[in-house]
N, C-alpha and C positions, 0 to 999 in steps of 0.2 A: 821610507821614512818621509820624503818631500810629499808624495800623496796623501799621509796623514794627519799632517801638519794643519793645513784648511779645516779637517774635521774635528780635529782637538781645537781648533780655536772657536768654530762655530758654537760646538760643544759649551766652552766657556761664555761663550757671549750668551748662550740661551740661560745656564747658570746664572750670570748677573742680571739678566733681562728680569727674572721673577726674585732676586734680592726685595726684601724688604725695605722700603724706604725709611722708615721708622722704625724701631724697637727699643721699647724703654722697660726696664724691668726693677729700676730703683734700688739695683744691688749696691751701688757704688756711697758712699756716705756722703757725697756735697747733694746739697738739696738747695735750691732746684737745679736738676740736670744741666751740662751746658747746653745754652740754647735756648732751656725751656724757662720761661718767665711767669710770674705771679701778678694778679690783680685784684687787690680787695676793693670788691662793690659795696659791702656793708658789713664791718667785722664786729662790732662794738669794742669790747673795751681790748681786745687784744693778749690779755695775761695767758701765760700758758702755752701761748704758739711757737713752734720752733723758728718761726720768722717774724718778726715784728710785725704788728699791726697783719697778719694777713693768715689764711683756717687753714693753709695747705703745708703740710709738713712730710718727713720721711719718718716711717717708724719699722720697728724691728718687730713689734708685735702690738696688738691692740687690747686695750681695755674695755671701752665703752662702746661696742660691745667687743667680746675676747675674740681675738682673730691672730692668724700668724700667716707671712705672705704665700702667696699662691705658689712661687717658688724663688728660689734665693735666699736672698738675706735681707731683702728690703721690701718694703710697700708705699706708696702715697698714701696720706692720710688726708680727708677733710676734718679738720677738728673741729665739730659742730658742739663738741660739750665744753669747754670754755666758751662760748662765745654767745652774743645776744641771738636768741632762735631765729629774728628774722638776717641772720648771718648771710653772705654771697660771697664768692670768693672765685675768681678764675686762675685755673692751671693749664698755661698755655703752651702749645709743642713749638720745634723752631719751625722755622721756616723751611716749606717742602715745594718741589717743582714735582707738578701734576702731569707734566705732557705726557702724551703717550695715551697707553689704555688705562680707563677709569677706575680708581682707586678705593679699595675699603678698609675699615677702619675696624679691628675688633682688640678686644680689652677683658680682662679678668676683674669682676667687683662682688665684694662681700654680703649679701642680702641677709638679714638677721628677722626674727619674726618677733618684735617687740613693740609695743604702745601703737597708740593710734596715727599721734600727727605725725608726720610722714618728712623727715629729711629726704631729699632726692639729688640726681646727678642731672643736669642736664648738658647734652653734648651739640655743639656747634661746628661747622667748617667756615671758613670766609678767608678772603684774601687780605683781611686784615687783620692784625694781632688783638682782636676784641672781639665778644659777640655781638655788640652792635652790631648790624647790617647781615649778619650772619644768615645762614639756613639752619634750622633747627634739626639734626639728624634723630635726636631721639631724647628719651626722660624714662627714668631707671629710679622708682621710689625703694627705697631700704627695706620697707616691710615685704615681707614675700608673698603677702596675698593680693597685692598689688599689683596690678599688670607691670610688665608681664610677671605671671605669676609663676614660683617654682616651687619645688613640693618640699625642701628642707633646708634649714639653716646652712649657707656655706657661699665657698667660690662658684659663680658661674658666668660661662663666656658669653657676652654682646657682640653683635657685628652689623655694622652699619654700613652699608654702599655709599658713597660719595657720589653726588650727581655728577654725570659726564659734564654738566657745564663749567666745573672745574678742571682749566687744563695747564691753565697759567704756571709762572714760575715764584708765585709767591702766593703759599697757603699755608691755612694754620688749621691745626684742631683744638678747641676750648672745650675744657672740662669745669663747669660751674655744679660746685656744690652750695646747695640750696637748704640752709638751716631751718628745723620746725620744729621737732620737739627736742634736738640735741643730743642725739648717739651719734658717735662717728661714722664715717664710710670709709672705704678702703676700695682701692683699683690698683693692678697689678699685671706686667708683662700686656703693653701697648704694643701693638702691629697696626703700620699701616701698607699695605702691599698693594700689588695689581688684584683687580677683579677677575676670578676665575671667567673663563670663556662661558661656561658650562655654568648658569646660574641656578641657585636654587629654588624649590617652589617656597611660598611665604601663608602664612595665616591658615595653619593645618586648624582643622576643627575636628572633633568625632562627635555623633551623634546617633542618635535611635539605638542604643547598645540594646540584644536580645540576650537577655541571660540563658534561657533555655537552648539557643542555636549556638551561643556564643560567638556573635559577630557584630559589627558595629560598621555605620557608614563615618568614611574619612573624607574630606572635602578638602582644598588648597587654592590659593590663588595661583594663577599661569605667571611665570617670569619672562622676563625677552629675552629674545634670541630665538635660533633654531632650532627647536625641539622634536624628537622621534619619537619622544613618550616618558614614562616616569616606570620607577619600581617602588617597590613597598615591603615593610617587613614589622613584623611582631615581636616583642619581647617581654620578659617580666623584669629581665639584668639592666634595664637601660647601659646595656652597652651597644655600641656602632656596631649595625653587622656587616658583613662583608659581601651580601649581594641582595638580590630579593626579586620578589617576581614580578614580572611587569605588565603593565598597564598602560592604556592611551591617552584616557580624559581624567578630567582633573577631581574625580571622585571614586573611591572604590569601596566595596563592599568587604571589609576586613573580616576574615574567620581566623581559626586555630586561635581565640582568644582564652589566657587561664583565668578561669572565674575566682571571685574572692581574695585576689589579691590585686596591686596594681600594675597596668600594661601598659608599653612603649610603641605605639605607632611611629614607624620612620618611613621617609618618603624621599624619592630624590630623581632628579631630573637626567633623563639620557638624551644626551646631544648626538649622539649618531657614532661611529666610528670608536668605539669603549672611552668617548668623553661623559664621563657621570659628572654630578655637581654635588657638591659636601651633601651628608644626610641634614635632615633636619626631623624633629621628634616630636610629640606633643603626647602627654601623660593622660593616664583615665583610671578611675576605679571600676574594675566589671562585679561591681554588685548590681543588683536589681534596685527597683522601687521600694520603696516602705509603703506598706497596706497601713491605712488609715482607719483609726478605731474610736476614737474620742476626738470631737462629735461626728457622730455617724454623717454619712453623705446624704444631703437633703434635710438635715434637722432643721427644727422649728423652734422659735422658742428657747434659744439658746441661750443660756446665764450672762451675763457680762464679763462676768468673773469666771473663765472656761479653763479646763486645764486639758492640754493636747496632748493625746497621747496614741503609739504605733508600737507594732512589735520590732522585735529587734531584727537587722536583717544581718544574715550572715555575711562575717568578712571584713562589714563596717565596723571602723573606731569611734564614728562620731557622724551628727547629723546636720546638714542646714536646714531652717527652718524658714520656710515662706509662707506670708498669708497678706490678704490683700483684699480689698473690695470692688476689685476690677480684675477680671480673669485674664490670666494672659499679662498680667501685670504688680503680679505680688511681690510683696518686698521680702528681702532676708531680713528675719527678725535678729538671726543671730545661727553659732556654731553651739551644738551641745554634744554632751559624750551620751546622757540617759536616752531614755525612750518615752518621757514626758515631761512637760513643761506646762506651768501655769501661766496665763497672761489673761492678769488682769483688766477691766475698764477696756473693755473695746465698747464701740459704738451701738446704740440701743437702734432695733427696727432694719440692722443693716443688713443685706446678704453679703457674704465672705468667701473667698474661697481660698484653700491652702494644700499645699504639698510640703511632704519632706524628701529633701535629696541627699542620698547616705556618701560620707566620707570613710576614705582610709587615710588619715593623716589630715594633710590639708586638698588632698586631691580626689574631686567629687566626680559623680558617677555621671554618665551622658546619656542615661536611659532617659525614658519620654514618659517623666513622671504624670500622671493624671490627676488634677486639682479635685479634693472635694469640696462641696459646695455647703454653708449651712446660713440659717438667719436668726439672728438675735430678738430677744424680745423687744417689744415699743415699751419705749421712754414711758412711765408712768405721768399723769399730768404733775408738775411740780412750779416752781417758780418759772413765769415766761423768758427771762434770760440764763435758762438754765442751756438751752440748746443756741448754736449759733444765730441760728434765722431769727431770733426773737431778741435779739443785741439790742441793750439800751444804748442811747446817745448821748455823747458825752459833748457839750457845746463851750464857747468861750466863757458864757455868763454860768457857768459851774464854778464858782469862785469859791472861796473860802466860807462867804456868808449865804451861799445858796449850791453847796456839792450833792453831788451825785447819791444818795443812798443806795446800798447794795448790802446780798445777805448771801450767804451758801448754806444758811439753815435748812432750805429745803429742796436743794442742789444734788442730785443723784447722777448727774452727767461724769463719765470717765474718759476721755479724751485720751490720746497716748503723751506720753511725758516727751517734753523738751529738754536739751542741755541747755541750764543757764548756770555761768560762773563756773565750769566743769562739774555740775551736781545735778541730777534728776532726780527730780520730786516722784511720788505716786500719788496723781490727783483722782479724786473721787469726789470730787464737790466743782464742777468748773461751772460760772457762770461768764457773761460774756456782756461787752460793751463795744459799740463803736465810737469814730470819730473822725475827722479830716484836719490834716494840717494848714496852716495858712499859708501864704506866700514865702515868708521867712521862718521856719518853728525854730529858730537858733536858740534861744535862751530859757523854753518855754518847759513846765514840767506837768505830770500826773502824778498826784502825790495819791496813795491808797493807804488809808489811816484805818485802823480798829476802833470801833466805838466804845465808849465806858462800858461796862458792866459784865455781866456772867457770861451774856450770849455774843462775846466779841469775838471777831475772829482771830485765828492765831499765826503766826508763822507764815505770810503772806507771800505767794512767787504771782508774778504780773507778767503774763508774755504777747506779746505784740506780731501781728501777721498782716502785712499788706493783701489787699483783695476787695474787688469789687462787689463782690457776693460773697457767701458763706460757701459756695460750690467751686469760687476760685481763689482762695487762702495762697497767697506765697510763701516763701521760706520764713523762717522767725528771722523778724528783724531787729528787735532789741527786747530788754529782759529785764526785769528787778527780784531779786533774791539775796539782800544783803543780810538779813537777821532775822533771829528769833522772833523779835518780840517786835513792836512800833510799826513806822511807816516804812512801805517801801515807795521809789520814785521812780518814775520813768521817764529819761530824758530826750524832750522833743528833738535836741538836735541829733539826735543820730537816727532821723527818721528822713524821708523825704520830703518836700513841699508841695502844698495842693496834692495832697495823695491821702487814700482812705485807708483806714487801717480797724481790725478787732483786735481789741486784747482780752483775753480771757486769765480769770483772776481764780486763784485756788489756793488750800494751803497746802503747805507743805507736806505735813506729814498725814496720814490714811486714818482716817476715824474721823466721828460722829463728833467727839471732845474738840475737836480744830476747827469746827465750821461756826459761823457764826456773821455777824454785822461789820461793815466797813464805810465808811465814804468816801468818794473818787473825787478831788478837787483839782480844776486847771487853774494853773499858774502861767502868765503869759511872761515872767522875767525869769531869771535866776533864783534860785532861792537864796543865793548868797552874790555881794555886786563881786565876782572875781571870776577870772575867765583861765582856766586851764589847758593849755593849747598842746601839750604833750606829757604823757608821763609813762616812764618804761621802768622794765628790771630787768636785770642783767647780771650771769655768774662773772665772777672775776674771781677765778681759781678758787681760794676758799672762803670769800665772803660775797656778797651780795649786794651790790647799786641798784640805789633809785634814783631816779632823774625826774624832773619834772621842769616845764615851763607857763610861766602866767605874761600873759600881756596886759591884763590890768588887774589894780586890786585897790580896794576901796576897805577901811577900817579892817583890814584883814589881821587878826593879830598872831596866829601862830597855825602851822601845819601839824598833827600829831600822825604819827607812822605806825599802823596797824598792822599784825599778821596773826595769820592762821594758817593752820595745818588742812584744813576742809573747806577750805572757802567759806565760812559758815559761821563762825565764832571768832572772834578775833581779839585780839589785845593789844595795846600799844605798847612799843618798845622805843620809843622815842619821840624828841620835836624836835624843831627846825621853827625857828623864827620868821615871819613873814615881813614882807617890807612897809604893810599898813596900808599906804596908798602910794601906787605907782601905774604910770599909762605907758610904760616901757618895758621893753621883755625884760623877765626877770628868770634867771636860771637858777635852779636846788638841786641839793645832792644828801642822801643821805644813804650811809652802808652801814648794811647788819651784817656786823660779825661774825656773829653767831646764831648761823641760819641753822634751820632743822633740816635733817636729815629727809630725803623723800619730797612731796610737795609743798612752796610756801608762797602764801599768796597773798599780795601787799593792799594795801586801799591806803589814801588819804583821809583825815578827819580834818575839817578846816575850819578854822575856828573864827568869827567875828567879833571884836572887840566886845560887844555884850555879849559874848558865850555862845551866842547861835552858830550853830556848824551845818555843813553840808558833807556828804561823801562822794569820795572819786569814785571812778571805773576802777573795777580790781584788774592786777596782773599777776602771775602765776609764773614763777619759776619751780624746778625741781634740781633739787640740789643730791650727791651722791647718796644713794640710797640701795638698797639690793632690788626691791620691788616695788609695783604701783600694781594696787588691788580694786576690782568693780564687783558691787555686789549687786544681782539682781534675782526675782524681783523682790525690791522691801519698799513696803512691808512684805511679808513671806505669810504663808498660810500654814503650810504642812512643811514643804521644802525650796531650799534658794540653791543657786549656784554661785562659789567665787572663782572669779576670773583673776589669776595669779601673773602677771608679768614680770620675769627675772632678766635682771641685766645678766646673772651670772649662777651656775650652780650654788643653790643653798640648800640647806638641813635648817628644820625650827619645828615651831609647834603652832598650831589652832584652837584656839577655845572660844567657848560662849560662855558668858556668866549672867548671870541675872543683876538688876541693880544691888543686890547686897552684896554680891561677889560672889555670889555661889555657882561652881562651874557645872553648866547644865549639857557641854559638850566637849569633846577635847580630842584630838587627832596629831599625829606627828607627820611632818609634810618634808618630802625628798624630791625639790625643784630641779630642772633642768632649765639649763637657760631657755628663755622665748617664754611662750605662754603655757601654762595649765591650767585646765577647768577642773575644777571640785564640784561635788555634789555634796548638798549638806542636809540632812532629814531633821528638820524639826517639829516631827508631826507628834512627839510626845511630850514637848513642854506647854504651858499655859498660854495665854493671852499677854501679852506686855510688850517694854522693852528689855532688851538685850547688847552685851558689850562683846561685840567679837574683837579678837586679840590675834596676829600675826607675829610670831617673835622670828625674825631670821638673821640669825647671829646677833650685831647690836643694833639691829634695825626692826624698830618696832611698830606696828602699823595698827592702827584702833580706829573701827567704825561703829555706827548705834545702827541697829535692827528691831526692826518693830515684829513681831509676831502678832498676826489677828489669830 
């Protein structure tokens, strides 16, 4: 018996040495758990949160999106829904002693596939209970098609090795929630334990899938430590294998792939003596490239409005469409379920390359797809500034008495659309201007005004890009698209000083009737003697709260608060009296007690005592509703796509009516949570304007579409 006691002691010592330093599953009702703390960085109003002034709380079920704990009775929630979209708050672990071997953090996070704006979780380790000065371990974006990409909605485990430099007795893990759109995030089952002695490979990639031979190439990054080799395995279940095939290098030709379904390649490290790392995996769709049928490879004089098509690929449930004017740098235009898509308004006289990457769900094929090339027809002779290289200069001398004269009547250019205030137009009538800001463009404006008469432009959009020349344009810097009729104003205080810019002007709608003449007037001062330094809009449970700050007011009479459901058509919902004259900071608040479901766009119409006015920037809040939609292309020639991002499963009806109210298309809807793509065929209806309505329970979404 005496001889067995030391062995038992050693066994117990080994067990306790492997014990996790931290485990937290948030099953106890107390929150934050003992030793944990919360730090609010920027949380907005704080209404609806379990901890006053904080975004972190404990829930037993999630609503936005719907979720249940990974295990047990509870989970930690970053409450993004009830707070300002720019909210940030930290959930901070108890202090931990990291003496001994390096540590590893693992936890589960719920990832959902809804909306473009990306709430995210950033994870830090630090020797103090703050993210400031800490080491970033990683960032996880809630949307599942953002890195690290996951194949479906649900819980996923994430693992981060803590740097070996953290060896002291005072260490903290900080989980920072970052609000963007406003859907909640959930984490559960947090563990901090010793890193395994045998490290897993990382950054697995698969490429060169051969459909006929059912092989692909897998590569990975070599981990640190003593390595004998690796093992690999492949299956279609996503289940961790018990063993694998040995390989010595960090690349392998994987065979035995099952075609037309999603496959999973597994890799683990062999450190010798039966010591293996945990398996890591990479999923891929075992489907071939799509054959490109229109336009044909090498085609010339291709129209600017082109329908791209390809035959269906066996096993594929969707396709990613890539297009660009630089081979090897094609841009992902979007994901489709059909085998054709119209793309209006591609550039004239330009050689393009394109290819189609098949998908199974959200998982793409690793096949080496060959691009097809084509050249569009040369642009006909039109107004000189129809193309960027013919841009007309705007100077400080082009004031109200000497404006620049412009027109889109003879314009045929069709550049790609840019998102302005959440709305994407369909330009086919671009004309270009250029200007250079001065040393302090704080109060200046460019005012684009329709001329009087029958040939006047309607529904102006103006977008501005920085650039030294037309071949080196930067990203969108600012834009103007406030209303259907009347002037648009480019605020120069949004631009950099002493910088050259190009401005495109076009009509939002697609058609010759919207084209026409306008003037561009340069103004060196503010349109009204008032300076708004801050304008915010945020949710507060069942209401929306608008706040704005002025630093200077001169003869300001009042603020009119306007709201829109689409960011284009605004109505007044209230007034707030102004200070008239002030040289000090003034704070204003307005509460919308009956916000719309879905998107709420707000702006201020600021009136001077002589009844002249200026418009503020636009702010957007999305209140509770079932879904957001996007429609593309719009205008439509024969068919278009409706993309519906649903907060939760829903049933309903989609209908399209003409202006008189006659129904021309209808279908029932049964939506799962997440993104649903619906193709709609309008080949049978005549040219004109139509109203698209989607009714989901009591949530009604309406959008205008134009048929060419």
